[in-house]
C-alpha positions as CSV (number, residue, x, y, z in Angstrom):
1,M,-25.9,12.6,48.6
2,K,-25.1,9.0,49.3
3,K,-26.3,8.1,45.8
4,Y,-23.8,10.7,44.3
5,I,-21.0,9.4,46.4
6,S,-21.6,5.9,45.3
7,T,-21.7,6.9,41.7
8,I,-18.4,8.8,42.1
9,L,-16.8,5.8,43.8
10,F,-18.0,3.5,41.1
11,L,-16.7,5.7,38.3
12,G,-13.4,6.1,40.1
13,L,-13.0,2.3,40.5
14,L,-13.9,1.8,36.8
15,M,-11.3,4.3,35.6
16,S,-8.8,2.8,38.0
17,C,-9.4,-0.7,36.6
18,Q,-9.1,0.6,33.0
19,T,-5.8,2.3,33.8
20,E,-4.5,-0.8,35.6
21,S,-5.3,-3.0,32.6
22,K,-2.9,-1.0,30.4
23,L,0.8,-2.0,30.5
24,T,3.4,0.6,31.1
25,F,6.2,1.3,28.6
26,E,9.2,3.6,28.3
27,P,10.9,4.4,25.0
28,T,14.3,2.7,24.5
29,Q,16.8,3.9,21.9
30,L,19.9,2.1,20.6
31,L,22.3,3.9,18.3
32,G,25.3,2.6,16.4
33,E,28.9,3.9,16.7
34,T,29.6,7.4,15.3
35,C,32.5,7.3,12.9
36,A,33.3,7.8,9.2
37,D,33.5,4.0,8.6
38,C,30.5,3.0,10.7
39,P,27.1,2.1,9.5
40,K,24.1,4.2,10.5
41,I,22.0,2.4,13.1
42,A,19.0,3.7,14.9
43,I,16.6,1.5,17.0
44,N,13.6,2.8,18.8
45,I,11.4,0.3,20.7
46,P,9.2,0.3,23.7
47,N,10.4,-1.4,26.9
48,A,7.7,-2.9,29.1
49,L,8.2,-1.9,32.8
50,D,5.5,-3.9,34.6
51,D,6.6,-6.8,36.7
52,S,4.4,-9.4,34.9
53,P,4.9,-12.5,32.7
54,V,3.6,-10.7,29.6
55,S,6.0,-7.8,30.0
56,E,8.9,-10.2,30.3
57,T,7.7,-12.0,27.2
58,I,7.3,-8.7,25.2
59,N,10.8,-7.6,26.1
60,R,12.3,-10.9,25.3
61,S,10.5,-11.2,22.0
62,L,11.6,-7.7,20.9
63,R,15.2,-8.5,21.9
64,E,15.1,-11.7,19.8
65,E,13.6,-9.8,16.8
66,I,16.4,-7.2,17.0
67,I,19.1,-9.9,17.2
68,S,17.6,-11.7,14.2
69,I,17.5,-8.6,12.1
70,M,20.9,-7.2,13.0
71,S,23.1,-10.3,13.3
72,F,25.3,-10.8,10.3
73,S,27.0,-14.0,11.4
74,E,26.2,-17.5,12.7
75,D,27.8,-16.7,16.0
76,R,25.4,-18.2,18.6
77,T,27.0,-16.1,21.4
78,I,25.1,-13.1,20.0
79,D,22.5,-13.0,22.7
80,T,22.0,-9.3,23.4
81,M,20.9,-6.4,21.2
82,D,24.2,-4.6,21.8
83,K,26.1,-7.7,20.5
84,A,23.8,-7.8,17.4
85,L,24.5,-4.1,16.7
86,Q,28.2,-4.8,17.0
87,S,27.9,-7.8,14.6
88,F,26.2,-5.5,12.0
89,T,29.0,-2.9,12.5
90,D,31.8,-5.4,12.3
91,S,30.5,-7.0,9.2
92,Y,30.3,-3.6,7.5
93,K,33.8,-2.6,8.6
94,E,35.2,-5.9,7.3
95,L,33.6,-5.4,3.9
96,K,34.8,-1.8,3.9
97,T,38.4,-2.8,4.2
98,K,38.1,-5.1,1.2
99,F,35.9,-2.7,-0.9
100,P,36.7,0.9,0.2
101,D,34.1,2.3,-2.2
102,E,31.3,0.3,-0.6
103,I,28.2,2.4,-0.1
104,Q,27.4,3.0,3.6
105,W,25.1,0.5,5.3
106,E,22.2,1.5,7.4
107,A,19.5,0.0,9.6
108,T,16.5,1.5,11.4
109,I,14.0,-0.3,13.5
110,D,10.9,1.3,15.1
111,G,8.5,-0.5,17.4
112,E,5.3,0.6,19.0
113,V,2.1,-0.7,20.7
114,V,-0.7,-0.6,18.2
115,Y,-3.5,-2.3,20.1
116,E,-4.3,-3.3,23.7
117,N,-7.3,-4.5,25.6
118,E,-7.8,-6.7,28.7
119,N,-6.9,-9.9,26.8
120,I,-4.4,-9.1,24.2
121,I,-1.6,-6.6,23.3
122,T,-0.1,-6.2,19.8
123,L,3.2,-4.5,18.8
124,I,4.3,-3.6,15.4
125,L,8.0,-3.6,14.3
126,N,9.0,-1.7,11.2
127,S,12.5,-2.2,10.0
128,Y,14.6,-1.0,7.1
129,S,18.1,-2.1,6.2
130,F,20.4,-1.3,3.3
131,T,23.5,-3.5,2.9
132,G,24.3,-2.8,-0.7
133,G,22.6,-3.6,-4.0
134,A,20.0,-1.6,-5.9
135,H,17.8,-0.8,-3.0
136,G,17.2,-1.5,0.7
137,Y,14.7,-3.8,2.3
138,A,11.7,-2.7,4.5
139,S,9.6,-5.1,6.4
140,T,6.8,-5.0,9.0
141,S,6.2,-7.6,11.7
142,Y,3.4,-8.0,14.2
143,L,3.8,-9.5,17.7
144,N,0.7,-10.5,19.5
145,F,0.6,-11.5,23.2
146,D,-1.9,-13.0,25.5
147,K,-2.0,-10.7,28.6
148,K,-3.4,-13.3,30.9
149,T,-1.0,-16.1,30.2
150,G,2.0,-14.0,29.2
151,K,2.4,-16.0,26.0
152,E,3.4,-14.8,22.5
153,L,0.8,-16.0,20.2
154,E,1.3,-17.7,16.9
155,N,-1.1,-16.7,14.1
156,E,-3.1,-19.9,14.4
157,E,-3.7,-19.1,18.0
158,L,-5.5,-15.9,17.2
159,F,-8.4,-17.7,15.7
160,N,-11.0,-20.4,16.7
161,D,-11.5,-21.3,13.1
162,Y,-8.2,-20.7,11.2
163,E,-9.3,-22.3,8.0
164,G,-12.6,-20.5,8.0
165,F,-10.7,-17.2,8.5
166,E,-8.3,-18.0,5.7
167,D,-11.2,-18.6,3.3
168,F,-12.9,-15.4,4.4
169,A,-9.6,-13.4,4.0
170,E,-9.1,-14.8,0.5
171,E,-12.5,-13.6,-0.6
172,K,-11.8,-10.2,0.8
173,F,-8.3,-10.1,-0.7
174,R,-9.7,-11.0,-4.1
175,N,-12.3,-8.3,-3.9
176,Q,-9.7,-5.7,-2.8
177,E,-7.2,-6.6,-5.5
178,E,-9.9,-7.3,-8.2
179,I,-9.0,-10.9,-8.7
180,P,-12.0,-12.9,-10.1
181,Q,-13.3,-15.4,-7.5
182,D,-13.3,-18.2,-10.2
183,K,-9.7,-17.5,-11.4
184,N,-6.3,-18.6,-10.1
185,I,-5.1,-16.4,-7.2
186,N,-2.1,-15.4,-9.4
187,A,-4.2,-14.7,-12.4
188,T,-3.6,-10.9,-12.2
189,G,0.1,-11.1,-11.5
190,F,0.5,-12.1,-7.8
191,M,3.1,-14.7,-6.9
192,F,1.5,-16.9,-4.2
193,E,3.5,-20.0,-3.8
194,G,1.8,-23.1,-5.3
195,D,-0.8,-20.9,-6.9
196,S,-2.8,-21.0,-3.7
197,F,-3.8,-18.2,-1.4
198,H,-2.3,-18.2,2.1
199,L,-2.5,-15.9,5.0
200,S,0.4,-13.5,5.6
201,N,3.0,-14.3,8.3
202,N,2.2,-10.8,9.7
203,V,-1.2,-10.7,11.3
204,G,-2.1,-8.3,14.1
205,Y,-4.8,-6.5,16.0
206,T,-5.1,-2.8,15.2
207,K,-7.6,-0.1,16.1
208,D,-9.2,-0.5,12.7
209,G,-9.4,-4.3,12.7
210,I,-7.3,-7.4,12.0
211,Q,-4.5,-6.4,9.6
212,L,-2.6,-8.6,7.3
213,I,0.6,-7.3,5.7
214,Y,2.4,-9.1,2.9
215,N,5.9,-7.6,2.8
216,Q,7.8,-6.9,-0.4
217,Y,8.6,-10.0,-2.4
218,E,6.3,-12.2,-0.4
219,V,3.4,-12.3,-2.9
220,A,4.3,-9.5,-5.3
221,S,7.3,-7.7,-6.8
222,Y,9.4,-5.2,-5.0
223,A,7.9,-2.4,-7.0
224,D,4.4,-3.3,-5.8
225,G,5.4,-2.5,-2.2
226,P,3.7,-4.1,0.8
227,I,0.2,-5.5,0.3
228,V,-2.1,-4.6,3.2
229,L,-5.5,-6.1,4.0
230,V,-7.7,-4.8,6.9
231,L,-10.7,-6.7,8.1
232,T,-13.0,-5.0,10.6
233,Y,-13.8,-6.6,13.9
234,N,-17.4,-6.7,13.0
235,E,-16.5,-9.0,10.1
236,V,-13.9,-11.2,11.9
237,N,-15.1,-11.5,15.4
238,P,-16.8,-14.9,14.7
239,F,-13.3,-16.2,13.8
240,L,-11.4,-14.7,16.7
241,E,-10.4,-16.7,19.7
242,R,-10.2,-13.4,21.7
243,K,-13.1,-11.3,20.5
244,V,-13.2,-7.5,20.5
245,K,-16.0,-5.7,22.1
246,L,-17.8,-3.5,19.6
């Protein structure tokens, strides 16, 4: 009987630790003004509720990303998401007074947690905006955070061998996109700057592995859409600073 009680207590403690290792989020929605001459704005992002350094960093980083995407002026007093949405709205209204036939602007931003373990948490931010022209612009950003230090991580800080990972990723990229290993990286029509492969600015942990996303225009034409490369943890663990248990 004591043996069973001990086992139950152990399992309960294990499940408790696993639950405690996960951060708590609530959905947050921001909408633009509703009027005939207002742009369509819809923002849906997670808000970290835990009283911890990493939660504070996550919320601050998301706020800064929203401000960067939505601000349409050099006004440095735009320091909140509400002010950024107002900046977007005011810019559209000002343009509308000069050009009444201007097509309606719109902006949508959706964020979610895509990976979390005891060491790292990754959020993805998908945004789309249309402010005139032939088409809108969609982009994806990854935000990676060290749960122990509370720090947002730069891409270089994800790896213990950044150059080695870059070489490995280039080989995999060439195989995926059918670019001969002995040819220039742009030989089949890509547009890497300087004719040299480079890692995407958007690198993140996902359930399937480390994902690299090259947004439209970064290395290919708009018509090609985003270029995605997924590298399994079994392949990339040797390069990772924070390895994933397989």
